[in-house]
C-alpha positions in Angstrom: 105.4 23.0 0.0 103.3 21.7 2.9 100.5 19.1 2.8 98.0 19.1 0.0 94.5 20.1 1.3 91.2 19.7 -0.4 88.7 22.4 0.9 85.1 21.6 0.1 83.1 24.8 1.0 80.4 26.7 -0.9 80.4 29.9 1.2 82.8 31.9 -1.0 84.0 34.4 1.6 84.7 31.7 4.1 86.4 29.5 1.6 88.6 32.4 0.5 89.6 33.1 4.1 90.4 29.5 4.9 92.3 29.1 1.7 94.3 32.2 2.4 95.2 31.2 5.9 96.1 27.7 5.1 98.3 29.0 2.3 100.1 31.3 4.8 100.8 28.1 6.8 102.4 26.5 3.8 99.6 24.2 2.7 98.8 23.7 -1.0 95.0 24.2 -1.2 92.4 23.1 -3.8 89.0 24.6 -3.3 85.7 23.0 -4.5 82.3 24.5 -3.9 80.0 21.6 -4.9 79.5 18.2 -3.4 79.2 16.3 -6.6 82.3 17.9 -8.0 84.1 17.0 -4.8 82.8 13.4 -5.1 84.6 13.0 -8.5 87.8 13.9 -6.8 87.4 11.9 -3.6 86.4 8.6 -5.2 89.5 8.6 -7.3 92.9 7.6 -6.0 93.7 10.0 -3.1 95.5 13.1 -4.3 95.4 15.1 -1.0 96.8 14.6 2.5 93.8 16.2 4.2 90.2 17.1 3.4 88.3 19.9 5.0 84.6 19.3 4.3 81.5 21.4 4.9 78.3 19.5 5.7 75.8 21.8 3.9 76.7 21.7 0.2 75.0 22.0 -3.1 74.8 18.8 -5.2 75.6 16.3 -2.4 75.8 17.0 1.3 78.9 16.4 3.3 77.7 13.4 5.3 76.8 11.5 2.1 80.1 12.6 0.6 82.2 11.4 3.5 80.4 8.1 3.5 80.9 7.5 -0.2 84.5 8.7 0.0 85.2 6.0 2.7 83.3 3.4 0.8 85.4 4.1 -2.3 88.5 3.3 -0.2 89.7 6.9 0.3 90.9 7.2 3.9 92.5 10.6 3.7 92.2 12.5 7.1 88.9 14.3 7.1 87.9 17.4 9.1 84.2 18.2 8.9 82.7 21.7 9.2 79.1 22.2 10.2 76.6 24.6 11.6 75.1 21.6 13.5 76.9 21.0 16.8 74.5 18.8 18.8 76.1 15.6 20.1 74.1 13.4 17.7 75.3 15.5 14.8 78.9 15.1 15.9 78.5 11.3 16.3 76.8 11.1 12.9 79.8 12.8 11.3 82.3 10.6 13.1 80.3 7.5 12.3 80.4 8.0 8.5 84.2 8.5 8.7 85.1 12.0 9.7 88.3 12.2 11.8 87.5 15.6 13.5 84.5 17.9 13.7 84.4 21.7 14.0 81.2 23.6 14.5 80.6 27.0 12.8 81.2 29.8 13.5 84.8 29.1 14.4 88.0 31.2 14.8 90.6 30.5 12.1 93.3 29.8 14.6 91.1 27.0 15.9 90.7 25.6 12.4 94.5 25.8 11.8 95.1 24.0 15.1 92.7 21.2 14.1 94.4 20.8 10.7 97.8 20.5 12.3 96.5 18.2 15.0 95.0 15.8 12.4 98.3 15.7 10.4 100.2 15.2 13.7 97.9 12.3 14.7 98.5 10.7 11.3 102.3 11.0 11.7 102.1 9.8 15.3 100.1 6.7 14.3 102.7 5.9 11.6 105.4 6.5 14.2 108.9 6.2 12.8 110.9 4.1 15.2 107.8 2.3 16.6 106.9 -1.2 15.4 105.0 -0.7 12.1 103.1 -4.0 12.4 101.4 -5.6 15.4 99.7 -9.0 15.5 96.5 -9.1 17.5 95.3 -12.7 17.5 94.9 -13.7 13.9 94.9 -10.1 12.7 97.9 -8.2 11.5 97.8 -4.4 12.0 100.0 -2.3 9.7 100.2 1.3 11.1 102.3 2.5 8.2 99.6 1.8 5.7 96.6 2.0 8.1 95.5 -1.5 7.2 94.3 -4.6 9.1 94.8 -7.9 7.4 92.6 -10.7 8.8 90.6 -13.7 7.6 91.8 -13.2 4.1 90.6 -9.6 4.0 92.2 -6.2 4.2 90.5 -3.4 6.1 91.5 0.2 5.8 91.6 2.3 9.0 90.7 6.0 9.3 93.1 8.2 11.2 90.9 8.1 14.3 90.5 4.3 14.1 94.3 3.9 13.8 95.0 6.4 16.6 92.6 4.6 18.9 94.0 1.2 18.1 97.6 2.3 18.6 96.7 3.9 22.0 95.2 0.5 23.0 98.2 -1.4 21.6 100.6 0.8 23.6 98.6 0.1 26.7 98.0 -3.6 26.1 96.9 -5.4 29.1 95.9 -2.2 30.9 92.3 -0.8 31.1 92.1 2.4 29.2 89.2 4.6 30.4 86.8 6.4 28.0 88.0 9.8 29.4 91.6 9.0 28.5 90.5 8.0 25.0 88.5 11.2 24.5 91.5 13.3 25.6 94.2 11.5 23.7 92.3 10.5 20.5 89.5 13.1 20.1 91.1 16.0 22.0 87.9 16.3 23.9 87.2 16.9 27.6 87.2 13.5 29.4 83.7 14.1 30.7 82.2 14.7 27.3 78.9 12.7 26.8 79.2 10.8 23.6 78.8 7.2 22.3 81.5 7.8 19.7 84.1 5.8 21.6 81.8 2.8 21.9 80.9 3.0 18.2 84.6 3.0 17.3 85.3 0.1 19.5 82.6 -1.9 17.8 84.2 -1.0 14.4 87.7 -2.1 15.6 86.2 -5.4 16.8 84.8 -6.1 13.3 88.4 -5.9 12.0 90.4 -7.8 14.6 88.0 -10.3 16.2 87.0 -13.6 14.7 83.6 -13.1 16.4 83.0 -9.4 17.2 80.0 -10.3 19.4 82.2 -12.4 21.7 85.5 -10.4 21.7 88.6 -12.2 22.9 91.2 -9.4 22.4 89.3 -6.1 22.7 87.3 -6.3 25.9 84.9 -3.9 27.6 85.6 -3.6 31.3 82.2 -2.5 32.6 82.4 0.9 34.3 86.1 1.3 33.7 87.0 1.3 29.9 88.6 -1.1 27.4 91.5 -3.5 27.6 93.4 -4.9 24.6 95.3 -8.2 24.8 97.4 -9.5 22.0 
């Protein structure tokens, strides 16, 4: 049996179609049609390997649900579905912890590709054969568990945060442009206008820097991109 997927979608016909097609791909799918019911599942210890979450839900909307899921320490890869596709909507979804964002209406093959891509990113970040832990200054990054241990605290990384950090680690000492990050981490066109990369860099600094306002390891190179030094 393939990965266990939680599908949170209240449109019955759409949910049935997604469940059927994910099943054909070998995934084990649980369907929930209410945000509050999904919250009970998502604030418990993770029982799924991927969550597909609609934004417009009865009981509790998907944005609030994603935020509370992450606050509860559940960092399962999260694909958000929404009828809202403005850049600010995408950034809001990514900011609260979504790992990918798909606007409705969409073709099912596109959804299946996004699901596979998220699971591939998770596996690439864990990377068998690659170093599982990396020290950045006083912080220790564990890509196997998606954790950063620093200053006596442990911070959990989302798939996107871990993927971005691993890309920077692999290119340590080199300036990595925003366009390259958008392509390799978000699978977006390099000329996409979004503040998402900047927002994620700010979050990573909170984990690895002693003073995030004056970063020593994750620098912004104005007009060029970002450079990580260990």
